[in-house]
N, C-alpha and C positions, 0 to 999 in steps of 0.2 A: 074260260080261264086260259091265259097265255102259257106257252111252253115252259118258261122258267118256273111258274107256279105249279104246273103239273109234275115237273121233275122233282121239285122240292117236296111236294106232297107224297110222291111215290117213294122217294129216298127216306123220308121221315116215318113212313108208315111201318108199324111192326107187323101188320098183316096186309100187305099190298094186294093179296088176292081177294080181299074183301072190299076193295075200292070199287066205286061205281064203274061198271064196264063201259057204258055209253059216254059218260062225261069225262072220265079220266083215262081208262085203259085203252079205249079205242083211239082217241086222238093222239095219245102218246105213242101207240104202236104204229099208227100211220106216219108219224114223224120219223120213226125209225125204219121206215120202208117195210114194215110187216103187213101182212094181210089178215086183219082181225077175223074174218069169216073162216079162215083155215083152222082156227083153234076152237074146239068144241065148248070149252068152258073158261071161266075166269082164271082158274088155276093154270091151265096150259098157256093161256095168253100171257099171264103174269110171268111164268118161267121164261117165255120167249123174250119178253121185255127185259128181264133181268140179265139174260145172256147177252143181249145186244148192248146193254149199258155197262157190262163188266169191262173194265179197262184192260186187264191182263188175260192172257190165255194159258200161261204156265205158272207153276209154283216158283216163288223167288229163290228157294233154296234147293229143292230136289230137281227143279226144272221139268217136272212132269207136266204133261198136258192136263188141264183141269178136268177134262172129260174122263180121264183115267183114274181120278181120285174119287172114292165113294163119298156120298153126301155127308155121312156121319163123321168123316174125317176132315171136312172142310169148314172154314169159317168165312163169312162174308161181312164186309163193312163198307161204310160210305165215308168218303172224305172229299170235301169241296165238290159235291154233286157228281163224284165219280165212284163207281162200285168196284171193289177189289175182292178177290177170292184167293185163298191159299190153304195149305194144310194147317191145321191147328198147331201141330207140333213144330212146324217151320216157323210160325209167327212167335210161338213161345220161345223157341231157341234164339231167334233174332233179338227179341226184347231182353231176354236174360243175359245175352252176350253184350248188351249195351248199344245195339243197333236199333235205336228207337225212332228213327225217321222212316217214313214210307219208303219201301225199297225202290219205288219208281220215281222218287222225287227229282232225280236228275233229268227225267224226261220233261218235267214241267217247270223247274226253277233252276237258277244258276247260283253260283257262289256269290256273285255280285248282289243278287236279290237278298241272299241271306245276310250279307254284310250291311246292306242298306237298311233292312228292316228285320233284325233277328227275332223280335217278338212276334211279328206277323208270320214269319217263316215257320217258327216253332208252332204257332197256333194252327197253321194250315196243314203241316206235314208230320207233326209229332204223333206217333202211334199211341202213346200213353194218354193222349187227350180223347181218344175214342173209347168211351166207357163201355159200349157194347163189346168191342173187340177185347178189351182188357178183362172184362168179366168172363168171357169165354176162355181165353188162354190161361187165366189164373186157375181155372178149374181143370186144366188139362194135366193128366199124369202120364208119364211114359218112363220106360226103363231103358237106360243107356246100355246098349249091347252092340259092341263093335262088329260082331259077327253078322248081325241083322241090319246094320246101318249101311246104306248104299255108299260106295266109295266117293261118289260125287258130293255127298253131304259132308263126309269126313274132310274132304279137300276144301270145301267151301268154308267151313268153320276154322280149319287150320289156317287158311290165308287171312280170314277175318281176325284171328288171334294175333297173327304176325303184324297186322296193321295197327294193333292197339286201339287208340282212340280216334284214328282216322276213319272217315266214312268211305268204306271200300266196297260196299255191296254191288254197285253198278260195275265197278272194275272187275270184281271177282266173277260176276256173271259173264262179262265179256270175255275174260280169259278162259272161262270154262266152256263157252259155247261158240266163240268166234273163230275166225280164221287163224291158223297156226302162225303163218308168216306175220300177220298184223299183230298178233299177241306178243311175239318175240320182238317185234320192232318197238312196241311200247316198253317192254322190259329193258331192251338195249338203251332206249332213251332215258329211262329212269337211272340206269347205271352210269351212263355218260354224264348226266347232270350231277349225280352224287360224286363221281370221280373229280370233277372240276371244283365242286364245293369243298371237298376235303383237301384237295391239293392247294387251293387258294388260301385255305386256313393253315397251311403248313403241316397238315397231318399226312405225310407222304406214305406212312405205313398203311393206313386205311385206304388211301388212293390206290396203292399198288395191289392191295387185296381185291378191290373192286375191279381193277384191270384184269387180274387173274380170273375173277368170276365171269367177266365179259368174254374172255377167251374160252372158258369152259362152255359158256352158252353158245358160242359160235360152233363149237364141236358138236353140241347137242342138236343144233339146228340142222346141220348137214349130215347127221347120222340117219340110218334107216328109220322110218316112222314107227312109233311104238303103238301097241294095241289101243291104249286109252285115247289117243288122237286129240288131246287137248293140252294146251300149254300150261294150265294151272298146276297140275301135278308136277310137271318138269320144273317149273319155277320154284315150287315149294322144296323140291329135292335139291335144286341148285343153292337155295338159301341155306341149306344145311352145311354147305361148304363154309359160309361166313361164320356160322355158329361154331364149327369145329376149329377154325383158325383164329377167331377173335371172340371167345365166349363172354368176356367181360362187357363188351359194348356191342355185341351182335344185334341186340334189339334195336338200338339207335340206328345202326348202319342200315339194317333191313327196312326200318320205317322211313328212313331218308330216301331210299330207293323207291319204296312204294309211294311216298308222297309225290315224287317226281313222275312216277308212272301215272298217277291220277291226273296230273297236269297234261301228260301226253295223251291220255284217253279223252280229255276234253277238247283237245285241239282239232 
């Protein structure tokens, strides 16, 4: 059997450790540069293959290394012959907050592909189409307790909430884990574009507000580093300035800035 057939068989199997070692597991492991003889039984060989085939190494929300998450708290699923693993609660939170596209979709597809074939894009990357995943997370129960929730998770969903119906997961992760200077550059780009958009529409009040926000950001950038050392929390705090001075349309202003930040992130 050729490699695509082996991958498909492995991905579709509910009990891959029961697949034939000689005809399936060994050739597949050899393709993945594993040495089959090192693994004493099919279970160990199967686990090694699964690890090799897993696309991500960290949880998309908590950013924890997958190896640090206990097996009973993880869910694994396949999409387009790629295996993904994450915390059950992370995936439940993403889906319930309206983020139903695969968190790593921007690594594999562009907005152009989505526009050209929206049905195909949805079929490939919509999490709700993965029945196994949905079955698992629908049965997940958890208690919301801010005292026990990591600050990075609170920040993640706060920014996702600010973005509304925009797909912000990739941007959120980048702001939370990326270089501070680069993150603030993206933020400044978003504000600059929004400033000209509002000014060109004749809304000078909002344009001036964004200009003041940009000045505050400059001050924050050149102030001593804060302990959390990522830009996401700073940006969330800076957005509170918009909410305070323009409560009636702050959501629209903030989403306009985030929309332009997404464009900057793609450049």
